[in-house]
C-alpha positions in Angstrom: 84.4 134.3 98.9 83.9 134.4 95.1 85.3 132.1 92.5 88.2 134.4 91.6 89.3 134.7 95.2 89.1 130.9 95.5 91.2 130.5 92.4 93.8 133.0 93.6 94.0 131.2 97.0 94.8 127.9 95.3 97.4 129.5 93.0 99.1 131.3 95.8 99.3 128.2 98.1 100.5 125.9 95.3 103.1 128.4 94.0 104.5 128.9 97.5 104.8 125.2 98.1 106.4 124.5 94.8 108.8 127.4 94.8 109.9 127.5 98.5 112.8 125.1 99.4 112.1 122.8 102.3 115.0 124.4 104.2 113.2 127.8 104.1 109.9 126.4 105.1 111.3 124.6 108.1 113.4 127.6 109.3 110.6 130.2 109.3 109.7 129.5 112.9 113.2 130.7 113.9 112.5 134.2 112.6 108.7 134.6 113.3 107.2 134.8 116.8 105.1 131.6 116.8 103.0 132.6 119.8 102.2 135.9 118.1 101.2 133.9 115.0 98.8 131.8 117.1 97.3 135.0 118.6 96.8 136.4 115.1 95.1 133.1 114.0 92.7 133.5 117.0 91.7 137.1 115.9 91.2 136.1 112.3 89.1 133.1 113.3 87.1 135.1 115.8 86.3 137.6 113.0 85.5 135.2 110.2 84.1 131.9 111.5 80.4 132.1 112.6 80.5 129.1 115.0 83.6 130.5 116.8 82.0 133.9 117.1 79.0 132.3 118.7 81.2 130.2 121.0 83.1 133.3 122.2 79.9 135.3 122.7 78.4 132.5 124.7 81.4 132.7 127.1 81.1 136.5 127.2 84.6 136.9 125.5 85.4 140.1 123.6 88.2 139.2 121.2 89.6 142.8 121.2 90.5 142.4 124.9 92.8 139.5 124.1 96.0 141.1 122.9 98.9 139.2 124.5 100.0 135.6 124.6 99.1 135.4 128.3 95.6 136.4 127.1 95.6 133.7 124.5 96.4 131.1 127.2 93.2 132.2 129.0 91.0 131.3 126.0 88.6 128.4 126.6 89.5 125.1 125.1 87.6 123.7 122.1 86.4 120.1 122.2 84.1 118.0 120.1 81.5 118.2 122.9 81.5 122.0 123.6 82.0 123.2 120.0 81.8 120.7 117.1 78.4 119.2 118.2 76.6 122.5 118.4 76.6 124.1 115.0 75.8 123.3 111.4 78.9 122.2 109.4 79.1 125.3 107.3 79.3 127.6 110.3 82.7 126.1 111.2 84.1 127.3 107.9 85.1 130.8 107.1 82.2 133.1 106.5 79.9 130.1 107.0 80.6 128.9 103.4 81.1 125.2 103.2 81.8 125.6 99.5 85.1 127.3 100.3 86.3 123.7 101.0 86.7 121.1 98.2 87.0 117.9 100.2 85.4 116.3 103.3 87.0 113.6 105.4 85.2 111.6 108.1 86.4 110.5 111.5 84.3 108.0 113.5 86.0 109.0 116.8 85.9 107.0 119.9 82.1 107.4 120.1 81.5 105.8 116.8 79.5 108.8 115.6 81.1 110.3 112.5 82.5 113.8 112.5 83.0 115.6 109.1 86.1 117.6 108.4 86.1 119.8 105.3 89.3 121.2 103.8 90.5 123.1 100.8 93.4 122.3 98.4 95.4 125.1 100.1 95.1 123.4 103.5 96.9 120.4 102.1 100.0 122.3 101.2 101.3 122.7 104.7 100.6 119.0 105.3 102.5 118.1 102.1 105.5 119.8 103.8 105.4 117.1 106.5 105.6 114.4 103.8 108.4 116.4 102.1 110.3 116.3 105.3 110.1 112.5 105.4 110.8 111.9 101.8 113.6 114.4 101.6 115.3 114.1 105.0 114.8 110.3 105.7 114.4 108.7 102.3 116.6 111.0 100.1 113.7 110.8 97.6 114.8 113.9 95.8 117.6 111.9 94.2 116.1 108.3 94.1 113.3 107.1 91.9 110.6 106.2 94.4 107.4 104.2 94.1 104.9 105.3 96.9 102.4 102.6 97.6 99.4 103.9 99.5 98.3 101.1 101.9 95.9 103.2 104.0 92.2 102.6 103.5 90.8 104.5 100.6 87.4 106.2 101.0 86.1 108.9 103.2 88.7 108.3 106.0 91.4 110.8 106.2 94.5 108.6 105.7 94.3 107.3 102.1 93.1 110.3 100.1 95.1 112.9 102.1 98.3 110.9 101.8 97.8 110.2 98.1 97.3 113.9 97.4 100.4 115.0 99.4 102.6 112.5 97.7 101.5 113.7 94.3 102.2 117.3 95.3 105.8 116.2 96.0 106.0 114.9 92.4 104.8 118.3 91.2 107.6 119.9 93.2 110.1 117.8 91.2 110.6 114.7 93.3 110.9 111.6 91.2 108.0 110.0 93.1 105.3 107.8 91.4 102.2 107.0 93.4 100.0 103.9 93.3 96.9 103.3 95.4 96.0 99.7 96.2 94.6 100.9 99.6 94.4 98.2 102.2 94.0 95.3 99.7 96.9 93.1 100.7 96.9 91.0 97.5 97.0 94.1 95.3 99.9 95.6 97.4 101.9 92.4 96.9 101.2 92.3 93.2 102.1 96.0 92.7 105.4 95.6 94.6 106.4 92.5 92.7 105.5 93.8 89.2 106.6 97.5 89.6 109.1 97.6 92.4 112.2 96.7 90.5 111.6 99.6 88.1 112.4 102.0 91.0 115.4 102.6 93.3 113.2 102.3 96.4 109.6 101.5 97.4 107.8 103.3 100.2 104.8 101.6 101.8 102.5 104.0 103.6 100.0 102.5 106.1 99.1 101.5 109.6 101.9 99.7 111.4 100.2 96.3 112.2 98.8 96.2 108.6 102.2 96.9 107.0 103.8 94.1 109.2 101.0 91.7 108.1 101.8 92.6 104.4 105.5 92.1 104.9 105.1 88.8 106.8 102.7 87.5 104.1 105.2 88.5 101.4 108.0 86.6 103.2 105.8 83.5 103.5 105.3 83.7 99.7 109.0 84.0 99.0 109.1 87.8 98.3 112.6 89.1 98.8 111.8 92.5 100.2 115.4 93.6 100.5 115.7 93.9 96.7 113.2 96.7 96.7 114.9 99.0 99.3 111.7 99.3 101.3 110.8 102.5 103.3 107.9 102.8 105.6 105.6 105.7 106.4 103.2 105.0 109.3 100.5 106.6 111.4 97.8 105.8 113.9 99.6 103.7 116.5 102.4 103.9 119.0 104.9 101.0 118.4 108.1 100.0 120.1 111.7 100.4 118.8 111.9 96.5 119.0 109.0 96.5 116.6 110.8 98.9 114.2 114.0 96.7 114.4 112.0 93.5 113.8 110.1 94.9 110.8 113.3 96.5 109.5 115.2 93.2 109.6 112.4 91.5 107.7 112.7 94.0 104.8 116.5 94.2 104.9 116.7 97.7 106.3 120.2 98.8 107.2 119.4 102.1 108.8 116.4 102.3 111.2 116.7 106.1 111.7 116.4 106.7 107.9 114.2 103.8 106.6 110.9 104.6 108.4 109.0 107.4 109.9 105.7 107.8 111.7 103.2 110.7 111.4 101.1 112.2 114.1 97.9 112.6 112.1 94.3 113.3 112.8 91.2 113.8 110.7 90.7 117.0 112.7 93.7 118.8 111.2 95.8 116.6 109.0 99.4 115.9 110.1 100.5 117.6 113.3 104.0 116.3 113.6 106.3 113.6 112.2 109.2 111.4 113.2 112.6 112.6 111.9 116.0 110.8 111.8 116.9 112.8 114.9 113.7 112.0 116.9 114.1 108.3 116.0 117.8 108.3 117.0 116.9 109.8 120.4 113.9 107.4 120.9 116.1 104.4 120.2 118.5 105.6 122.9 115.7 106.1 125.3 114.3 102.6 124.5 117.6 101.2 125.7 117.8 103.5 128.8 114.4 103.1 130.5 115.6 105.3 133.5 116.3 108.2 131.1 112.9 107.7 129.4 111.1 107.7 132.7 112.9 110.8 133.9 112.0 112.6 130.6 108.4 111.5 130.1 107.4 110.6 133.6 106.0 107.2 132.7 107.2 103.6 132.3 106.2 103.4 128.6 107.7 105.0 125.6 105.6 107.5 123.7 105.9 108.3 120.0 108.5 111.1 119.7 108.2 113.6 116.9 109.2 117.1 115.8 106.7 119.7 114.7 106.6 123.1 113.0 105.0 125.5 115.6 104.0 127.9 112.7 101.9 125.2 111.1 100.5 123.6 114.3 101.0 125.4 117.6 101.1 123.1 120.6 100.4 123.7 124.2 100.2 121.3 127.2 97.5 121.4 129.8 97.2 118.9 132.7 99.4 116.4 130.8 97.4 116.6 127.6 98.0 118.3 124.3 96.2 121.3 122.8 96.9 122.6 119.3 95.9 125.6 117.2 96.1 125.5 113.4 94.6 126.7 110.2 92.5 124.3 108.2 89.1 124.0 106.4 87.8 124.1 110.0 90.4 126.4 111.8 90.9 125.4 115.4 92.1 127.5 118.3 93.3 125.7 121.5 91.7 122.5 120.4 91.8 119.7 123.0 92.3 116.4 121.3 92.5 114.3 124.5 96.0 112.9 123.7 98.3 112.4 126.7 101.7 113.9 125.9 103.9 116.9 126.1 106.4 119.2 124.3 110.1 119.7 124.7 112.2 122.4 123.0 115.0 121.4 120.6 117.7 122.8 122.9 116.2 121.2 126.1 116.0 117.8 124.4 119.6 117.8 123.2 120.7 119.1 126.6 118.8 116.3 128.3 120.3 113.4 126.3 123.8 115.0 126.6 123.4 114.7 130.4 122.8 111.0 129.9 126.0 110.8 127.8 124.4 110.6 124.4 125.1 112.8 121.3 122.4 112.0 118.6 123.9 114.3 116.0 127.3 112.5 116.2 125.4 109.1 116.2 123.6 110.1 113.0 126.8 111.3 111.4 128.4 107.9 112.0 125.3 106.1 110.6 125.3 108.2 107.4 129.0 107.6 106.8 128.8 103.9 107.6 125.5 102.9 106.0 124.5 105.5 103.4 128.1 105.7 102.1 127.9 109.5 102.0 131.4 110.5 103.0 131.3 114.3 102.4 131.6 116.1 105.8 128.2 117.7 105.5 125.8 117.3 108.4 123.5 114.3 107.9 119.9 115.1 106.8 117.1 115.2 109.3 118.8 117.4 112.0 116.5 120.4 112.2 116.0 122.7 115.2 112.3 122.1 115.5 110.6 121.5 118.8 109.6 118.0 119.9 106.2 116.6 120.8 105.6 113.3 122.4 102.3 111.4 122.4 101.2 108.4 124.5 98.0 107.9 122.6 94.3 108.7 123.1 93.3 106.5 126.0 95.1 105.3 129.0 94.5 101.5 128.6 96.5 100.6 131.7 95.7 97.9 134.2 96.6 98.4 137.9 98.2 95.5 139.7 99.5 95.9 143.3 99.3 99.7 142.7 101.6 99.5 139.7 100.3 100.9 136.4 101.1 98.3 133.7 101.0 99.4 130.1 100.3 97.2 127.0 103.5 98.7 125.5 105.5 96.9 128.3 104.0 93.5 127.3 104.5 94.2 123.6 108.2 94.4 124.0 108.2 91.0 125.6 106.5 89.5 122.5 109.0 91.1 120.1 112.1 89.3 121.4 114.0 86.9 119.2 112.3 83.4 118.7 109.1 84.5 120.6 108.2 86.9 117.8 108.1 84.1 115.3 105.3 82.3 117.2 102.9 85.2 117.8 101.0 87.9 115.8 101.7 90.6 118.4 98.1 90.8 119.6 97.3 90.0 123.2 94.7 90.8 126.0 96.1 92.0 129.3 93.9 91.8 132.4 94.1 91.4 136.2 92.1 88.3 137.3 91.4 86.6 140.6 91.7 82.9 141.4 89.4 80.8 143.6 91.1 82.2 146.8 90.6 85.8 145.5 94.3 86.2 144.9 95.0 88.5 142.0 97.2 87.5 139.1 98.3 89.1 135.9 96.7 87.3 132.9 98.0 87.7 129.3 96.1 85.9 126.5 98.4 85.8 123.5 97.4 85.2 119.8 99.5 82.6 118.0 100.7 83.2 114.5 99.2 81.3 111.6 100.2 77.6 111.5 101.9 77.8 114.9 100.9 75.2 117.4 100.8 76.1 121.1 102.9 74.1 123.6 103.8 74.3 127.3 107.4 75.2 126.4 106.2 78.1 124.2 103.8 79.3 126.9 106.6 79.3 129.6 109.1 81.0 127.2 106.5 83.8 126.4 105.7 84.3 130.1 109.4 84.6 131.0 110.0 87.1 128.2 107.1 89.3 129.2 108.3 89.2 132.8 111.8 90.1 132.1 110.7 93.1 130.0 108.2 94.2 132.6 110.9 94.2 135.2 113.3 96.1 132.9 110.9 98.7 131.7 108.5 99.3 134.5 110.1 100.2 137.9 106.6 100.3 139.6 106.1 96.7 138.6 109.6 95.7 139.7 109.2 97.4 143.1 105.5 97.2 144.0 104.6 93.7 142.9 105.8 90.9 145.3 108.1 88.5 143.5 105.8 85.5 143.9 103.0 87.5 142.0 105.2 88.8 139.2 105.1 85.9 136.7 102.2 86.6 134.3 99.8 83.7 133.6 99.9 83.3 129.9 97.3 81.5 127.8 97.8 80.9 124.1 94.9 81.3 121.7 94.7 80.5 118.0 94.6 83.3 115.4 91.2 84.9 115.2 89.9 83.3 118.4 86.3 84.5 118.7 86.5 85.4 122.4 89.8 87.3 122.4 90.8 88.1 118.8 87.6 88.4 116.7 88.4 89.3 113.1 87.4 92.6 111.5 87.1 94.7 114.7 89.6 97.1 116.3 91.6 95.1 118.8 91.7 96.2 122.5 94.8 95.2 124.4 93.4 95.4 127.9 90.2 94.3 129.7 89.1 95.6 133.1 
């Protein structure tokens, strides 16, 4: 590709993003056959990407023989192990030219060995549409002066720079959004919000959920009145409970949980794959209160992140309970297996399912908009778009097995997010199954106390009771498999930063085998 072609590619992508209304972008999938588009991507990648050509040849696959969607579904899956670790970086790019990309992000992955992910400016445009969905549909940021505070780590990691770029593209499109990048420097975030926040109608904090909660709690301890800034949250990287969303929302004065925050399903591999919408949050909050319905829908006793996605931008499939996606990027990927446990549900099937359980999320959102956003015109509330749903449990199945019941960290988390208890703890814990001197098994939960909180027997008992009641409510296996005399967890309280259980500066693991 020569410099003129590269220039035209950038101009075309930017012009299309700037000039195409969000409505049009999000409705395209209704008029275009998305499985045919995925097949077309396969043929284009097979013809232009040297590493993929070699991969197919190695498997004795002739691309011209793959002409239907059924054929597409027979294509071998791509993984880091079978594809990305076998070729020079340039060979994953079109025509083997790394210089057709202008940015490289790094993911360390679960192995700790970095993987490099190049991309070009044009690749960021379809990801900017995911941010536009959130800022337009959830935050009404087309009509409200918004300060976007980037709280993701800045550097080679994907979150900070990618998010910064996408928010700036929205400003180019005409949104009154101003971006500032303190990164994950807590002191700087608090200074920025206090000194600049009141010049805007709302402040959006973009970062990882536990870090944003830490920022908010630190601000409260210092007397910051978050509610005066009309705080909105954009999050990624972790599954959190609806109790967590309510708790953090209360602390910033949020009036409307379906419209005041949104989570992204993002990866270094391909940017943002899907995002929460007011509709998906409304449905998830209903499911959080109806564990039987959630179990029927998702097949597990824990609540996944529930999002909507554009199948023209990222085409999802499900194989053996895990997600595959195909999508164009600096490194285009066809049937890429990301090892996330999850599934997909069509828009109609989802609305039909909740209707059978007596719930109408569209009517619920309509009521919320009228009550809380004071928008009384009869138009449909924002954020109701007929996009398919994707749900994600997360990368690894960190369950513990106790009397044959799978117990998930997510079940314990909800117990720590109940009123009063949540004031005593940070939210971190270590869940494990242990044995006593008589070789009887018991469920152990070591809980990290919040700063300046002293442990006591009363607190320990209250925390254990709260965890037990949520385990019984949320996890039918636990309630039915575990004999009553073994159900009460044995809780130990540890000070913040405890070296054995909660060492500072490393990624926390919630379970131990």
